[in-house]
Every structure is written in structure tokens, then in C-alpha cells.
A tleap script that builds the chain and sets N, CA, C and O, in Angstrom:
source leaprc.protein.ff14SB
mol = sequence {
  NMET ASP LEU GLU THR ILE ARG ASN TYR ALA
  LEU GLN LYS GLU GLY ALA GLU GLU CYS PHE
  PRO PHE GLY ALA ASP THR LEU VAL TYR LYS
  ALA TRP GLY LYS ILE PHE MET ILE CYS GLY
  MET ASP ARG HIE PRO PRO GLU LEU ASN LEU
  LYS CYS LEU PRO GLU ARG ALA ILE GLU LEU
  ARG GLU ALA TYR SER SER ILE VAL PRO GLY
  TYR HIE MET ASN LYS LYS HIE TRP ASN THR
  VAL CYS ALA ASP HIE SER ILE PRO ARG GLU
  LEU VAL PHE GLU LEU ILE ASP HIE SER TYR
  GLU LEU VAL ALA PRO LYS LYS LYS LYS CLYS
}
set mol.1.N position { 14.243 -0.765 0.102 }
set mol.1.CA position { 13.599 -0.720 -1.162 }
set mol.1.C position { 13.274 0.510 -1.721 }
set mol.1.O position { 12.722 1.393 -1.065 }
set mol.2.N position { 13.598 0.631 -2.962 }
set mol.2.CA position { 13.350 1.983 -3.650 }
set mol.2.C position { 11.935 2.301 -4.168 }
set mol.2.O position { 11.093 1.425 -4.364 }
set mol.3.N position { 11.743 3.551 -4.366 }
set mol.3.CA position { 10.191 3.840 -5.026 }
set mol.3.C position { 10.059 3.444 -6.444 }
set mol.3.O position { 8.947 3.150 -6.884 }
set mol.4.N position { 11.104 3.416 -7.186 }
set mol.4.CA position { 10.559 2.779 -8.470 }
set mol.4.C position { 10.505 1.271 -8.584 }
set mol.4.O position { 9.912 0.741 -9.524 }
set mol.5.N position { 11.063 0.629 -7.719 }
set mol.5.CA position { 10.713 -0.888 -7.687 }
set mol.5.C position { 9.113 -0.872 -7.099 }
set mol.5.O position { 8.274 -1.590 -7.643 }
set mol.6.N position { 8.833 -0.192 -6.202 }
set mol.6.CA position { 7.404 -0.255 -5.555 }
set mol.6.C position { 6.377 0.350 -6.707 }
set mol.6.O position { 5.242 -0.108 -6.844 }
set mol.7.N position { 6.848 1.323 -7.440 }
set mol.7.CA position { 5.998 1.678 -8.657 }
set mol.7.C position { 5.658 0.808 -9.612 }
set mol.7.O position { 4.516 0.612 -10.026 }
set mol.8.N position { 6.926 0.134 -10.066 }
set mol.8.CA position { 6.744 -0.694 -11.138 }
set mol.8.C position { 5.854 -2.185 -10.624 }
set mol.8.O position { 5.007 -2.701 -11.353 }
set mol.9.N position { 6.138 -2.605 -9.579 }
set mol.9.CA position { 5.153 -3.543 -8.934 }
set mol.9.C position { 3.895 -3.363 -8.948 }
set mol.9.O position { 3.095 -4.141 -9.467 }
set mol.10.N position { 3.552 -2.086 -8.249 }
set mol.10.CA position { 2.111 -1.691 -8.335 }
set mol.10.C position { 1.313 -1.616 -9.719 }
set mol.10.O position { 0.185 -2.074 -9.899 }
set mol.11.N position { 2.093 -0.966 -10.650 }
set mol.11.CA position { 1.693 -0.629 -12.129 }
set mol.11.C position { 1.476 -1.941 -12.852 }
set mol.11.O position { 0.873 -1.945 -13.925 }
set mol.12.N position { 1.968 -3.116 -12.280 }
set mol.12.CA position { 1.869 -4.326 -13.350 }
set mol.12.C position { 0.634 -5.009 -12.920 }
set mol.12.O position { 0.347 -6.029 -13.547 }
set mol.13.N position { -0.192 -4.613 -11.912 }
set mol.13.CA position { -1.374 -5.277 -11.520 }
set mol.13.C position { -2.487 -4.822 -12.546 }
set mol.13.O position { -2.498 -3.690 -13.031 }
set mol.14.N position { -3.380 -5.752 -12.824 }
set mol.14.CA position { -4.463 -5.505 -13.871 }
set mol.14.C position { -5.275 -4.467 -13.310 }
set mol.14.O position { -5.625 -4.486 -12.130 }
set mol.15.N position { -5.611 -3.492 -14.181 }
set mol.15.CA position { -6.425 -2.401 -13.777 }
set mol.15.C position { -5.805 -1.277 -12.992 }
set mol.15.O position { -6.496 -0.361 -12.547 }
set mol.16.N position { -4.364 -1.354 -12.804 }
set mol.16.CA position { -3.758 -0.448 -11.831 }
set mol.16.C position { -3.577 0.918 -12.698 }
set mol.16.O position { -3.453 0.831 -13.920 }
set mol.17.N position { -3.565 2.024 -12.124 }
set mol.17.CA position { -3.103 3.316 -12.626 }
set mol.17.C position { -2.629 4.318 -11.518 }
set mol.17.O position { -3.075 4.430 -10.376 }
set mol.18.N position { -1.670 4.985 -12.091 }
set mol.18.CA position { -1.065 6.053 -11.243 }
set mol.18.C position { -1.620 7.297 -11.355 }
set mol.18.O position { -1.890 7.671 -12.496 }
set mol.19.N position { -1.885 8.124 -10.312 }
set mol.19.CA position { -2.534 9.423 -10.601 }
set mol.19.C position { -1.923 10.375 -9.346 }
set mol.19.O position { -1.168 9.924 -8.484 }
set mol.20.N position { -2.330 11.597 -9.396 }
set mol.20.CA position { -1.818 12.586 -8.371 }
set mol.20.C position { -2.900 13.445 -7.937 }
set mol.20.O position { -2.737 14.645 -8.156 }
set mol.21.N position { -3.995 13.075 -7.355 }
set mol.21.CA position { -5.023 13.806 -6.993 }
set mol.21.C position { -4.616 14.663 -5.593 }
set mol.21.O position { -5.219 15.724 -5.437 }
set mol.22.N position { -3.853 14.356 -4.798 }
set mol.22.CA position { -3.309 15.006 -3.782 }
set mol.22.C position { -2.234 16.080 -3.848 }
set mol.22.O position { -1.799 16.684 -2.868 }
set mol.23.N position { -1.856 16.250 -5.108 }
set mol.23.CA position { -0.828 17.037 -5.432 }
set mol.23.C position { 0.509 16.261 -5.971 }
set mol.23.O position { 0.625 15.039 -5.878 }
set mol.24.N position { 1.468 17.079 -6.523 }
set mol.24.CA position { 2.541 16.609 -7.211 }
set mol.24.C position { 3.629 15.627 -6.513 }
set mol.24.O position { 4.443 14.916 -7.102 }
set mol.25.N position { 3.450 15.759 -5.149 }
set mol.25.CA position { 4.441 14.999 -4.188 }
set mol.25.C position { 3.710 13.780 -3.696 }
set mol.25.O position { 4.322 13.174 -2.816 }
set mol.26.N position { 2.500 13.251 -4.065 }
set mol.26.CA position { 1.904 12.254 -3.595 }
set mol.26.C position { 1.509 11.108 -4.815 }
set mol.26.O position { 0.629 11.391 -5.627 }
set mol.27.N position { 2.031 10.153 -4.860 }
set mol.27.CA position { 1.622 9.121 -5.882 }
set mol.27.C position { 0.464 8.233 -5.249 }
set mol.27.O position { 0.528 7.656 -4.164 }
set mol.28.N position { -0.587 8.235 -6.117 }
set mol.28.CA position { -1.673 7.408 -5.637 }
set mol.28.C position { -2.036 6.320 -6.715 }
set mol.28.O position { -2.212 6.614 -7.897 }
set mol.29.N position { -2.128 5.111 -6.245 }
set mol.29.CA position { -2.444 3.916 -7.031 }
set mol.29.C position { -3.797 3.454 -6.954 }
set mol.29.O position { -4.219 3.200 -5.825 }
set mol.30.N position { -4.667 3.272 -8.073 }
set mol.30.CA position { -6.159 2.987 -7.922 }
set mol.30.C position { -6.074 1.805 -8.967 }
set mol.30.O position { -5.359 1.768 -9.969 }
set mol.31.N position { -7.037 0.764 -8.476 }
set mol.31.CA position { -7.376 -0.130 -9.532 }
set mol.31.C position { -8.987 -0.024 -9.510 }
set mol.31.O position { -9.607 0.015 -8.446 }
set mol.32.N position { -9.592 0.017 -10.732 }
set mol.32.CA position { -11.021 0.096 -10.983 }
set mol.32.C position { -11.544 1.218 -10.088 }
set mol.32.O position { -12.568 1.053 -9.425 }
set mol.33.N position { -10.753 2.517 -10.058 }
set mol.33.CA position { -11.211 3.767 -9.515 }
set mol.33.C position { -11.074 3.624 -7.815 }
set mol.33.O position { -11.496 4.566 -7.145 }
set mol.34.N position { -10.616 2.710 -7.282 }
set mol.34.CA position { -10.448 2.501 -5.929 }
set mol.34.C position { -8.979 2.504 -5.540 }
set mol.34.O position { -8.140 1.792 -6.092 }
set mol.35.N position { -8.704 3.429 -4.464 }
set mol.35.CA position { -7.273 3.402 -4.053 }
set mol.35.C position { -6.835 2.181 -3.328 }
set mol.35.O position { -7.572 1.547 -2.574 }
set mol.36.N position { -5.374 1.828 -3.641 }
set mol.36.CA position { -4.951 0.535 -2.830 }
set mol.36.C position { -3.755 1.017 -2.289 }
set mol.36.O position { -3.354 0.451 -1.272 }
set mol.37.N position { -2.971 2.121 -2.839 }
set mol.37.CA position { -1.722 2.502 -2.391 }
set mol.37.C position { -1.432 3.994 -2.438 }
set mol.37.O position { -1.811 4.580 -3.452 }
set mol.38.N position { -0.869 4.633 -1.574 }
set mol.38.CA position { -0.623 5.949 -1.509 }
set mol.38.C position { 0.814 6.071 -1.200 }
set mol.38.O position { 1.209 5.383 -0.258 }
set mol.39.N position { 1.722 6.858 -1.849 }
set mol.39.CA position { 3.036 6.855 -1.481 }
set mol.39.C position { 3.587 8.287 -1.803 }
set mol.39.O position { 3.437 8.903 -2.858 }
set mol.40.N position { 4.296 8.715 -0.609 }
set mol.40.CA position { 4.846 10.157 -0.771 }
set mol.40.C position { 6.095 10.156 -1.647 }
set mol.40.O position { 6.881 9.222 -1.490 }
set mol.41.N position { 6.339 10.998 -2.456 }
set mol.41.CA position { 7.648 10.948 -3.324 }
set mol.41.C position { 8.870 11.457 -2.690 }
set mol.41.O position { 9.996 11.272 -3.151 }
set mol.42.N position { 8.542 12.261 -1.356 }
set mol.42.CA position { 9.670 12.822 -0.760 }
set mol.42.C position { 10.222 12.103 0.474 }
set mol.42.O position { 11.023 12.616 1.255 }
set mol.43.N position { 9.726 10.884 0.575 }
set mol.43.CA position { 10.351 9.843 1.711 }
set mol.43.C position { 11.272 8.961 1.322 }
set mol.43.O position { 11.129 8.277 0.308 }
set mol.44.N position { 12.411 8.893 2.178 }
set mol.44.CA position { 13.495 7.870 1.815 }
set mol.44.C position { 13.728 7.175 3.206 }
set mol.44.O position { 14.253 7.871 4.075 }
set mol.45.N position { 13.474 6.188 3.436 }
set mol.45.CA position { 13.038 5.210 2.516 }
set mol.45.C position { 11.425 5.338 2.090 }
set mol.45.O position { 10.774 6.091 2.814 }
set mol.46.N position { 10.911 4.873 1.307 }
set mol.46.CA position { 9.688 5.060 0.881 }
set mol.46.C position { 8.667 4.798 1.957 }
set mol.46.O position { 8.968 3.913 2.758 }
set mol.47.N position { 7.427 5.457 2.129 }
set mol.47.CA position { 6.445 5.129 3.194 }
set mol.47.C position { 5.125 5.064 2.363 }
set mol.47.O position { 4.737 5.980 1.639 }
set mol.48.N position { 4.527 3.969 2.535 }
set mol.48.CA position { 3.407 3.692 1.900 }
set mol.48.C position { 2.131 3.509 2.639 }
set mol.48.O position { 2.192 2.848 3.676 }
set mol.49.N position { 1.056 3.962 2.289 }
set mol.49.CA position { -0.362 3.758 2.782 }
set mol.49.C position { -0.892 2.662 1.930 }
set mol.49.O position { -0.965 2.654 0.701 }
set mol.50.N position { -1.280 1.662 2.838 }
set mol.50.CA position { -1.965 0.339 2.167 }
set mol.50.C position { -3.064 -0.070 2.853 }
set mol.50.O position { -3.071 -0.020 4.083 }
set mol.51.N position { -4.070 -0.499 2.180 }
set mol.51.CA position { -5.403 -1.050 2.844 }
set mol.51.C position { -4.967 -2.407 3.538 }
set mol.51.O position { -4.029 -3.111 3.161 }
set mol.52.N position { -5.741 -2.640 4.536 }
set mol.52.CA position { -5.604 -3.973 5.167 }
set mol.52.C position { -6.700 -4.174 6.039 }
set mol.52.O position { -7.260 -3.295 6.694 }
set mol.53.N position { -7.041 -5.670 6.004 }
set mol.53.CA position { -8.052 -6.225 7.031 }
set mol.53.C position { -7.760 -5.743 8.394 }
set mol.53.O position { -6.631 -5.842 8.876 }
set mol.54.N position { -8.832 -5.185 9.068 }
set mol.54.CA position { -8.611 -4.617 10.511 }
set mol.54.C position { -7.693 -5.847 11.342 }
set mol.54.O position { -6.576 -5.512 11.737 }
set mol.55.N position { -8.059 -6.946 11.546 }
set mol.55.CA position { -7.316 -7.790 12.290 }
set mol.55.C position { -5.886 -8.073 11.870 }
set mol.55.O position { -5.049 -8.223 12.761 }
set mol.56.N position { -5.522 -8.162 10.575 }
set mol.56.CA position { -4.144 -8.163 10.315 }
set mol.56.C position { -3.415 -6.842 10.404 }
set mol.56.O position { -2.189 -6.880 10.507 }
set mol.57.N position { -3.959 -5.829 10.379 }
set mol.57.CA position { -3.412 -4.506 10.487 }
set mol.57.C position { -3.020 -4.505 11.822 }
set mol.57.O position { -1.816 -4.258 11.890 }
set mol.58.N position { -3.559 -4.687 12.973 }
set mol.58.CA position { -3.186 -4.818 14.406 }
set mol.58.C position { -2.003 -5.823 14.334 }
set mol.58.O position { -0.893 -5.417 14.678 }
set mol.59.N position { -2.140 -6.973 13.956 }
set mol.59.CA position { -0.939 -7.996 14.156 }
set mol.59.C position { 0.233 -7.477 13.458 }
set mol.59.O position { 1.305 -7.629 14.045 }
set mol.60.N position { 0.245 -6.829 12.196 }
set mol.60.CA position { 1.445 -6.102 11.508 }
set mol.60.C position { 1.998 -5.164 12.492 }
set mol.60.O position { 3.180 -5.259 12.825 }
set mol.61.N position { 1.242 -4.288 12.967 }
set mol.61.CA position { 1.641 -3.118 13.916 }
set mol.61.C position { 2.268 -3.692 15.015 }
set mol.61.O position { 3.264 -3.123 15.463 }
set mol.62.N position { 1.823 -4.830 15.588 }
set mol.62.CA position { 2.538 -5.248 16.885 }
set mol.62.C position { 3.832 -6.193 16.392 }
set mol.62.O position { 4.692 -6.502 17.218 }
set mol.63.N position { 3.914 -6.602 15.097 }
set mol.63.CA position { 5.158 -7.403 14.932 }
set mol.63.C position { 6.198 -6.403 14.366 }
set mol.63.O position { 7.372 -6.648 14.642 }
set mol.64.N position { 5.943 -5.361 13.649 }
set mol.64.CA position { 6.924 -4.532 13.089 }
set mol.64.C position { 6.661 -3.109 13.676 }
set mol.64.O position { 5.541 -2.619 13.820 }
set mol.65.N position { 7.905 -2.484 14.011 }
set mol.65.CA position { 7.929 -1.017 14.416 }
set mol.65.C position { 7.630 -0.159 13.325 }
set mol.65.O position { 7.086 0.937 13.462 }
set mol.66.N position { 8.044 -0.738 12.053 }
set mol.66.CA position { 7.777 0.321 10.809 }
set mol.66.C position { 6.677 0.041 10.194 }
set mol.66.O position { 6.627 0.262 8.984 }
set mol.67.N position { 5.644 -0.459 10.815 }
set mol.67.CA position { 4.142 -0.432 10.479 }
set mol.67.C position { 3.224 0.272 11.484 }
set mol.67.O position { 3.195 -0.087 12.661 }
set mol.68.N position { 2.553 1.171 11.063 }
set mol.68.CA position { 1.918 2.073 12.106 }
set mol.68.C position { 0.552 2.320 11.508 }
set mol.68.O position { 0.380 1.983 10.337 }
set mol.69.N position { -0.351 2.823 12.126 }
set mol.69.CA position { -1.742 3.083 11.710 }
set mol.69.C position { -1.629 4.158 10.738 }
set mol.69.O position { -0.836 5.093 10.848 }
set mol.70.N position { -2.548 3.974 9.666 }
set mol.70.CA position { -2.501 4.868 8.184 }
set mol.70.C position { -2.131 6.389 8.550 }
set mol.70.O position { -2.724 6.914 9.493 }
set mol.71.N position { -1.397 6.935 7.999 }
set mol.71.CA position { -1.159 8.443 8.059 }
set mol.71.C position { -2.344 9.162 7.362 }
set mol.71.O position { -2.452 8.932 6.157 }
set mol.72.N position { -3.266 10.009 7.940 }
set mol.72.CA position { -4.103 10.681 7.379 }
set mol.72.C position { -5.107 9.675 6.740 }
set mol.72.O position { -5.605 10.040 5.675 }
set mol.73.N position { -5.454 8.530 7.205 }
set mol.73.CA position { -6.346 7.554 6.619 }
set mol.73.C position { -7.144 6.999 7.816 }
set mol.73.O position { -6.844 7.316 8.967 }
set mol.74.N position { -8.079 6.235 7.554 }
set mol.74.CA position { -8.872 5.489 8.715 }
set mol.74.C position { -7.929 4.456 9.093 }
set mol.74.O position { -7.633 3.537 8.329 }
set mol.75.N position { -7.422 4.599 10.332 }
set mol.75.CA position { -6.612 3.787 11.137 }
set mol.75.C position { -7.128 2.476 11.086 }
set mol.75.O position { -6.292 1.590 10.908 }
set mol.76.N position { -8.412 2.113 11.211 }
set mol.76.CA position { -8.767 0.814 11.317 }
set mol.76.C position { -8.420 0.039 9.920 }
set mol.76.O position { -7.955 -1.099 9.989 }
set mol.77.N position { -8.617 0.575 8.819 }
set mol.77.CA position { -8.401 0.001 7.564 }
set mol.77.C position { -7.057 0.073 6.674 }
set mol.77.O position { -6.748 -0.659 5.733 }
set mol.78.N position { -6.392 1.077 7.188 }
set mol.78.CA position { -5.064 1.456 6.456 }
set mol.78.C position { -3.731 1.275 7.653 }
set mol.78.O position { -3.822 1.369 8.877 }
set mol.79.N position { -2.622 1.015 6.896 }
set mol.79.CA position { -1.508 0.918 7.748 }
set mol.79.C position { -0.499 1.773 6.798 }
set mol.79.O position { -0.606 1.669 5.576 }
set mol.80.N position { 0.384 2.535 7.325 }
set mol.80.CA position { 1.537 3.195 6.903 }
set mol.80.C position { 2.847 2.059 7.161 }
set mol.80.O position { 3.098 1.537 8.247 }
set mol.81.N position { 3.464 1.869 6.104 }
set mol.81.CA position { 4.507 0.786 5.974 }
set mol.81.C position { 5.590 1.580 5.521 }
set mol.81.O position { 5.540 2.155 4.434 }
set mol.82.N position { 6.649 1.656 6.346 }
set mol.82.CA position { 7.982 2.387 6.066 }
set mol.82.C position { 8.892 1.100 5.469 }
set mol.82.O position { 9.375 0.195 6.150 }
set mol.83.N position { 8.986 1.259 4.104 }
set mol.83.CA position { 9.881 0.186 3.227 }
set mol.83.C position { 11.259 0.223 3.584 }
set mol.83.O position { 12.112 0.364 2.708 }
set mol.84.N position { 11.580 0.103 4.868 }
set mol.84.CA position { 13.119 0.096 5.157 }
set mol.84.C position { 13.442 -1.193 5.261 }
set mol.84.O position { 12.626 -2.070 4.974 }
set mol.85.N position { 14.876 -1.505 5.755 }
set mol.85.CA position { 15.341 -2.778 5.800 }
set mol.85.C position { 14.830 -3.670 6.839 }
set mol.85.O position { 15.055 -4.878 6.778 }
set mol.86.N position { 14.047 -3.064 7.943 }
set mol.86.CA position { 13.564 -3.810 8.897 }
set mol.86.C position { 12.341 -4.780 8.666 }
set mol.86.O position { 11.954 -5.608 9.491 }
set mol.87.N position { 11.705 -4.520 7.227 }
set mol.87.CA position { 10.786 -5.338 6.970 }
set mol.87.C position { 11.196 -6.136 5.518 }
set mol.87.O position { 11.636 -5.579 4.512 }
set mol.88.N position { 10.982 -7.322 5.655 }
set mol.88.CA position { 11.285 -8.122 4.303 }
set mol.88.C position { 10.752 -7.559 3.075 }
set mol.88.O position { 9.572 -7.214 3.010 }
set mol.89.N position { 11.611 -7.436 2.026 }
set mol.89.CA position { 11.043 -7.009 0.785 }
set mol.89.C position { 9.914 -7.881 0.305 }
set mol.89.O position { 9.007 -7.307 -0.298 }
set mol.90.N position { 9.829 -9.253 0.492 }
set mol.90.CA position { 8.550 -9.994 0.210 }
set mol.90.C position { 7.497 -9.669 0.917 }
set mol.90.O position { 6.361 -9.823 0.468 }
set mol.91.N position { 7.752 -9.154 2.174 }
set mol.91.CA position { 6.393 -8.858 3.080 }
set mol.91.C position { 5.829 -7.456 2.404 }
set mol.91.O position { 4.628 -7.188 2.389 }
set mol.92.N position { 6.750 -6.682 1.904 }
set mol.92.CA position { 6.218 -5.376 1.326 }
set mol.92.C position { 5.290 -5.558 0.138 }
set mol.92.O position { 4.274 -4.884 -0.027 }
set mol.93.N position { 5.686 -6.462 -0.633 }
set mol.93.CA position { 5.181 -6.954 -1.951 }
set mol.93.C position { 3.880 -7.641 -1.621 }
set mol.93.O position { 2.897 -7.534 -2.353 }
set mol.94.N position { 3.887 -8.415 -0.402 }
set mol.94.CA position { 2.727 -9.204 -0.060 }
set mol.94.C position { 1.682 -8.113 0.500 }
set mol.94.O position { 0.491 -8.290 0.242 }
set mol.95.N position { 1.988 -7.246 1.085 }
set mol.95.CA position { 1.055 -6.024 1.698 }
set mol.95.C position { 0.521 -5.246 0.508 }
set mol.95.O position { -0.657 -4.889 0.510 }
set mol.96.N position { 1.300 -4.975 -0.475 }
set mol.96.CA position { 0.931 -4.402 -1.616 }
set mol.96.C position { -0.248 -5.163 -2.284 }
set mol.96.O position { -1.282 -4.609 -2.657 }
set mol.97.N position { 0.035 -6.585 -2.403 }
set mol.97.CA position { -0.889 -7.428 -2.922 }
set mol.97.C position { -2.380 -7.648 -2.155 }
set mol.97.O position { -3.482 -7.831 -2.672 }
set mol.98.N position { -2.043 -7.571 -0.873 }
set mol.98.CA position { -3.265 -7.686 0.087 }
set mol.98.C position { -4.213 -6.380 -0.011 }
set mol.98.O position { -5.434 -6.472 0.109 }
set mol.99.N position { -3.594 -5.246 -0.223 }
set mol.99.CA position { -4.260 -3.974 -0.346 }
set mol.99.C position { -5.012 -3.993 -1.750 }
set mol.99.O position { -6.204 -3.703 -1.852 }
set mol.100.N position { -4.228 -4.351 -2.792 }
set mol.100.CA position { -4.838 -4.599 -4.084 }
set mol.100.C position { -5.997 -5.412 -4.158 }
set mol.100.O position { -6.993 -5.047 -4.783 }
set mol.101.N position { -5.920 -6.569 -3.512 }
set mol.101.CA position { -7.051 -7.543 -3.592 }
set mol.101.C position { -8.178 -6.910 -2.776 }
set mol.101.O position { -9.317 -7.065 -3.215 }
set mol.102.N position { -8.023 -6.268 -1.727 }
set mol.102.CA position { -9.271 -5.664 -1.109 }
set mol.102.C position { -10.041 -4.639 -1.883 }
set mol.102.O position { -11.150 -4.225 -1.545 }
set mol.103.N position { -9.353 -4.245 -2.982 }
set mol.103.CA position { -10.173 -3.233 -3.862 }
set mol.103.C position { -10.627 -3.994 -5.193 }
set mol.103.O position { -11.598 -3.597 -5.838 }
set mol.104.N position { -9.903 -5.068 -5.555 }
set mol.104.CA position { -10.270 -5.778 -6.796 }
set mol.104.C position { -11.584 -6.203 -6.913 }
set mol.104.O position { -12.078 -6.585 -5.853 }
set mol.105.N position { -12.307 -6.249 -7.914 }
set mol.105.CA position { -13.666 -6.796 -8.062 }
set mol.105.C position { -13.611 -8.302 -7.754 }
set mol.105.O position { -12.732 -9.012 -8.242 }
set mol.106.N position { -14.459 -8.725 -7.027 }
set mol.106.CA position { -14.569 -10.108 -6.579 }
set mol.106.C position { -15.058 -11.178 -7.654 }
set mol.106.O position { -16.083 -10.988 -8.308 }
set mol.107.N position { -14.265 -12.313 -7.798 }
set mol.107.CA position { -14.755 -13.048 -8.881 }
set mol.107.C position { -15.825 -13.875 -8.529 }
set mol.107.O position { -15.851 -14.484 -7.460 }
set mol.108.N position { -16.862 -13.940 -9.517 }
set mol.108.CA position { -17.806 -14.916 -9.224 }
set mol.108.C position { -17.803 -16.290 -9.554 }
set mol.108.O position { -17.506 -16.754 -10.655 }
set mol.109.N position { -18.215 -17.041 -8.350 }
set mol.109.CA position { -17.979 -18.624 -8.473 }
set mol.109.C position { -19.157 -18.965 -9.630 }
set mol.109.O position { -20.192 -18.314 -9.775 }
set mol.110.N position { -18.765 -20.107 -10.396 }
set mol.110.CA position { -19.622 -20.608 -11.438 }
set mol.110.C position { -20.466 -21.758 -10.876 }
set mol.110.O position { -21.276 -22.340 -11.598 }
savepdb mol mol.pdb
quit
């Protein structure tokens, strides 16, 4: 999976923005001021830091060697995902969605 595909997918989300608070080599994606994805521009294949519910984070790490505790992040709530061919493309998108949903405002029930 290439970085441009990942960028386009993240930016199509409501409220998503791209910024560089950690330097020119690190893409940061926020929604409503909260980070949901961090991606180094110098990694091939891309490596993404994504938020994750703690129970699911452990399950993913056990199932995929390309998913490890979040690099430079809270290991309980973040995973680093190497978007190589060992992880299905659909799962990478699903994990981006999951991370985004964790920072998105909760919809109030009527």
C-alpha cells in the first residue's frame, strides 16, 4: 500500500486535516483537533500510528507481526501498523476508520 492512497483515504473523512507539528518528515492527521493517525514520510512500506481500543490492540498484535505497540506513543492505546503485503488492504482501511471513530465526536441519540 502506498502513502498517497493512505493520505487520500484519511483526508476524505469529515473534519480531517493534515499537518506537520513534529517536523517536515511526519504527517499528522487530526479530526476536530485530535490526532487519529501519524505517518512517517520516509518509511517504505508506510508505517502508521493508529489509535485503538486496548483489547483490540492486543488481539491485532497477536494476529499480525506487522502490528506492534505504538512507536513513541501510549502502548495501551496506539499501534504501529506496517502497511505491507502481510496485512490486507481492507484491514488497514478498517484500522484507520477505527482510529478516526475514537476521536470523532459522539453522536447524541434523540
